[in-house]
N, C-alpha and C positions, 0 to 999 in steps of 0.2 A: 426609475424603471417605468416604462410605458405599460398601459393596460394590456396591449397586445403581447408584449414580452412576458409580462407576468402570467398571462393565460398560457402561453407556449411553455413557460417553465413548469407550471402546474401540470400540464398535460404530459410533459416528459417525465416528471417525477412519478405520476400515477402509472404510466406505462412501464417505467423501469421497475417500480415496486411490484407491479403485478407479475412481471417476468421473474423477479427474484423469488416471489412467493410460490409461483408455479414450478420453479426449478427444484423445489423440495420433493416433487413427485417423481423425479428421474434420478438414475444412478449411473455410474460408470461412464463410458464414452458419451452417452447422451447428455450427461451433466456438463461435460467439457464443451460439447457442441452448443448447448444453451449459453454457456459462458462466452463463447465466441460471438454468438448472435447478440448477446447483451452488450458486449464491448462495441460492436459495430453500431448498434442502436444508440448507445450513449455518445459515441463520437459524432455521429451525424446529427443526433438530436441536440447536443450541446452546441454544435456549430450553428445550427439554425437559431437556437435561443440567443446565443451571444451575438449573432449577426444582426440582431435588432438594435444592438448598441453601436456597432462599428460598421459603417457602409464600405470602408476601404479594405476590409478583411479582418479575420479573427486570428490572433496568434495561435499557433499549434499548441503551445504549452498550456493555454487556457482550457483545453479540452481534456487534459490528463486527469486531474484530481477527481472530478465527478465520475469519470469512467472507472477509475480504480476503486473508488468507494462502492460503486454499484457491483463490481466484480467481487469485492470483499464481502458485501452483504450476501451474495449468492453462496459463497463458500462457508461463511460463518454460520449461516442459517442451518447448515447440516449438523451443527453441534447442538442445536436446540431440539429436545425430544418432542415427538408429536404431541399435540395438545394445545391448551390455551396459551402456553408460553410463546407459541409461534406468533401470536397476534402482536404483542409488544415488540418482538424481535423484528418483524416485518415493518412495523410502524417506525421503529428506530432507524432501520436502513433507509426508509423513505425520507425521514427528517434530515438525516446526514447528507443524503444526495441533494436535497433542497438547500441545505446550508452551504454546500460547496458551490452550487450554481449561483446563489445569492452573492457570495463573496467574489466569485469571478466576474459577475455582472458589475459589482461595485468597483472592482479594481479597473476594469476596462473603461468604466465611465469617467475615470480621472484623467483630466487633460494633460497633467504633468507626469503620468505614470504612477506605479504603485509607491506608496510611502513605506518607510521602514516598518511601521506597524502592520501594513498590509503584507509585507514580506514575512514578518514573524508569524502572522496568522496562517498564511499559506504554507509555511514550513511546518508549523504545528499540525495543520490538517493533513499535510503530506505524510508526516510521520505516523499519525493516527491511522491514515489509510494504509500505510505500509504494514503496520502491526496487524490490522484486521485482514489485509490481503494475504500476508504470510500465514496467518492462522487459517484462512479459508483454503489456501492451497494445500496445507497439511491435512485439512479435513477432506478435501476432494481426493487426495492420493490415499489409497488403502494402506493403513499402517503408518501414514506420514506423521500423525500426531501420536506421540508415545504416551501410553498410560502407565503410571507408576506400578511396578510389580509388588505384590504382597510380600511381607517379610519372609525371608527364607526361600522365596521363589526365584527362579532364574531371571536374569535381566531381560530387557526387551529384545526380541528377535531382530536380526539385521534386516533392513529393508531390501527386498529383491532389487537386483541391479537396474532393471528397466523402470521400476517405480522410483528409485533414487534419481535416475536421469530425468524423469518427468518432474519430480519435485524440484530439482536444481534448475531446470530450464524454466519452469513456471515462475519460481522465485526470481530468477534472473530477468525474466520478462517484466515482472512487476517493478523490479529495480530499474530496468531500462526506462520504463515510462516515467516513474517518479524522478529518476536521475535526470531525465531530460527537463522535467519541470524545474528541478532545483538548479541545474546548470544554466537554464535560460535566465535566471536572476542575474548571473554574473556575466554571461557571454552574449545573450540576446539573439544572436544569429542562429539560423537553423543548423548549418553544417557543424560548427564548433560544438554546439550543444548536443547534437546527435553523437558526435565522436566521444564527448565526455560521458554521455549516457551509456555507451558501450563499456566504459570502465566500471561504472556502477554495476552493470549487469554481470560482468565477469567476476567482480569482487564478491557480490552477493551469491551468485551461483556456487562459487567455491565454498563460501562460508556456509551455505545451506547444506551442502554435502557433508562438510565436516561436523556441523552441529547435529545433523541427523545420525551420523555415525556414532557420535557421543551419546545419543539416546537421552537427551534432556527431556524430562517429562512435561506433558501438557503444554502450557503456553510459554514455558521458559525459552524454548527454541525460537519461536517467532519474536519474543521480546529481545533476545540477543541479536537476532538478525536485524531488527529495527535499530538497535544500538549501533551495530556495524554500519548500517546505511547512514546513520547520522554522523558517525565518526568519519566515514569516507567523504561525506559532503563537507564536513568541517575542514578536513584537510585539503580536499579538492578545490573548495571555494575560497579558501583564504590565500591571499597573495603573500609574497615573501615578507613584506613589511609586517603584515598581521601575524605571521608565524613567528616572527622574532619578538612579538609582544609577550612578556612573561605571563600576563593574564590569560591570553589565549592558550599558551602551553600548559598552564596549570589547569584550566578547564578541561582540556582534552585528556590530560594525565589523570585527572580525578575520575572522569567517565571510564577510562580504561581500567583504573584500579577498582572501581565499583563493579564493572563487568567481571573482572577476575575474582573478586570476592564472592559474587553471586555464583559463579561457576564452581569455585572451590567449596563453597557451602553446600551446594547441591551434591557434589561428589562425596562430601563427608556424610551427608544424610543417606546417600545410596549405599555407602560402605557400612 
């Protein structure tokens, strides 16, 4: 990494972190507007930072993870109560954005493309970004994050229809971005990866509506959405030969069973 690129990376991280911190001062539509501006800032800024590595052009998928992490930080920060706890939360968001940029720079710097280890790291970062982003979306939508009801109290109220639509569309948009990043591992080209990303978006938008209707408390809904995204990617990215491998089938089946156990346990506790 050149000194010029390192300086550009630091400036982008500082600017994005500042926007994330200041977003805590606004609510409602203004918060969504700031999120849109932050997304544009991260896409353009990341393009400029990564462009220092490649003179022939930056792959679109390399812009995704830092942008989603920044959006996630904006949303998750709303769950932190005002006070000194905001300081480590903002610093954590900045460090995670910086880590994403460093990894993308390292991957683009490889002459032979990403290694299997690089792919595993990017997948793990993408899933972490998904969980944080789904949590942030639920925090931005009034009533999107369900708080457990006290014993004997009625269950969580149903989310208004327009809020449910916003929640599903926002989660679907996050899944589209990350789905494109994941699909690019296997497909490479723009159009097939974008087509595959639409499948991710549709699957997660439907799952988001169903999970919110089930009113899973606190972070369980975003966690199950992240699991759904991972399972969809595992199925979508595996070729026929891989799907016939008993080890792959057992891994997917185990994750599904674990998800069912978590849901059933939660329903028992609510009952």
